[in-house]
C-alpha positions in Angstrom: 27.4 16.4 6.5 23.7 16.3 5.5 21.3 19.4 5.7 19.9 18.1 9.0 23.1 17.5 10.6 24.1 20.9 9.5 21.2 22.4 11.0 21.7 20.5 14.3 25.1 21.5 14.6 23.9 25.3 14.5 20.4 25.0 15.4 18.3 28.2 14.7 15.1 28.3 16.4 12.6 30.3 14.3 10.0 32.5 15.8 6.8 30.9 16.0 3.7 32.4 14.0 2.0 34.5 16.5 -2.0 35.4 16.0 -4.5 37.2 18.3 -7.1 34.8 17.3 -7.1 31.2 16.1 -9.4 32.0 13.2 -6.5 33.9 12.0 -4.7 30.7 11.2 -6.9 30.1 8.4 -4.5 32.3 6.3 -1.9 29.6 6.7 -4.0 26.8 5.9 -1.7 24.0 4.0 1.5 25.8 4.5 4.3 24.0 6.4 5.5 25.9 9.4 9.3 26.2 10.0 10.2 23.1 11.9 10.9 23.3 15.6 14.2 23.0 17.5 15.9 19.5 17.7 15.5 17.7 20.7 16.6 14.7 22.2 15.5 12.4 25.3 17.9 11.2 28.0 17.7 7.8 29.5 17.1 9.5 32.7 14.0 11.3 31.2 12.5 7.9 30.0 13.1 6.4 33.5 11.2 9.4 35.1 8.5 9.1 32.7 8.2 5.4 33.2 8.0 5.5 36.9 5.0 7.9 36.3 3.3 5.8 33.9 4.1 2.4 35.3 5.0 1.3 31.5 7.9 -0.8 32.7 8.7 -2.6 29.4 12.2 -3.6 29.3 12.7 -2.0 26.0 12.6 1.3 27.5 14.4 0.8 30.8 17.0 -2.1 30.6 20.1 -0.6 29.0 22.1 -4.0 29.4 19.4 -6.1 27.8 18.8 -3.7 24.9 22.4 -3.7 24.1 22.2 -7.3 23.9 18.8 -8.0 22.1 17.9 -4.8 20.2 19.0 -3.9 16.9 19.6 -0.3 17.8 21.7 -1.5 20.8 19.8 1.2 23.0 16.4 1.3 24.6 13.7 2.8 22.7 11.8 6.1 24.1 8.3 5.3 24.8 5.8 6.4 22.1 3.7 8.4 24.8 6.6 10.2 25.7 7.0 11.5 22.2 3.3 12.0 22.0 3.4 14.2 25.3 6.5 16.3 24.1 4.3 17.6 20.9 2.3 20.5 22.4 5.6 22.3 23.4 7.1 21.6 20.0 3.9 22.7 18.4 4.0 26.1 20.3 7.1 26.7 18.4 5.0 26.8 15.2 2.3 28.9 16.4 1.1 30.6 19.2 -2.4 32.0 19.7 -1.7 35.1 21.9 -5.3 36.2 22.8 -7.8 35.5 25.2 -8.9 32.0 23.4 -8.1 29.1 25.5 -6.7 26.1 23.6 -7.4 22.4 24.4 -6.1 19.4 22.7 -9.3 17.7 21.5 -8.0 14.7 19.7 -4.9 12.8 18.4 -5.4 10.3 15.7 -3.9 8.4 13.4 -0.9 8.0 15.3 1.8 5.8 13.6 5.3 5.1 15.2 7.4 4.5 11.9 10.8 4.5 13.5 12.3 3.8 17.0 13.7 6.9 18.8 16.6 6.1 21.2 17.9 8.1 23.9 20.1 10.9 22.8 19.1 10.8 19.1 17.8 14.0 17.8 14.1 14.5 16.3 12.0 18.0 15.8 8.4 18.4 15.0 7.2 19.4 11.1 3.8 20.5 11.3 1.3 21.8 8.7 -2.3 23.0 9.1 -5.1 21.4 7.5 -8.0 22.6 8.7 -9.2 25.9 10.4 -13.2 26.1 11.2 -15.0 28.6 13.0 -17.9 26.8 15.1 -20.3 28.2 17.4 -18.3 28.2 20.6 -14.9 27.5 19.4 -12.3 27.5 16.4 -11.1 24.1 15.3 -7.6 23.6 14.3 -6.3 20.4 12.7 -2.6 20.0 12.2 -0.6 17.1 10.6 2.5 16.6 13.0 5.4 14.3 12.1 8.4 13.9 14.3 11.4 13.9 12.0 14.9 12.0 12.8 18.3 13.8 12.0 18.4 11.2 9.2 15.2 12.5 7.6 13.1 9.4 8.4 9.8 9.9 10.1 9.6 8.6 13.7 6.0 9.3 14.3 3.0 10.8 12.2 0.0 12.0 13.6 -3.1 14.1 13.0 -4.0 16.5 16.1 -7.0 18.7 16.6 -6.9 21.5 19.0 -10.1 23.5 19.9 -9.8 27.3 21.0 -12.8 28.2 23.2 -14.5 31.5 22.0 -16.6 33.8 24.1 
């Protein structure tokens, strides 16, 4: 059994780093956070997401056709759904508890590296790459990777959050 499979069998969600102010994250620049919990998406969740977004590509919704025509024999979780799950997974890495209001400013350099199938577990690995005080906000940049149980990266991206200050 691999390390990832052992961790998945006995998941231990680490406590997120909590700071009162986003600028305090500067002390953790360049360090990797503990990985998030393992998460898997069901076909039902995919179907609900597709109903909301209108992305009716058969590779996400047609289970029978996917079994016949796709190499993984299962449908594929939409990339936009994976991106939508990242904020909650990132909150398992760190949380700003003070009055600053956090907002996602950009998500860039998104690369979908390996398909994620329904029921396949993945988790977030995150590392702070920039924490900068600006006039009315603190900018926090994070490298975010969604990792499969196999250790392969399903998705890589860079995320910028801004925390508005008073």
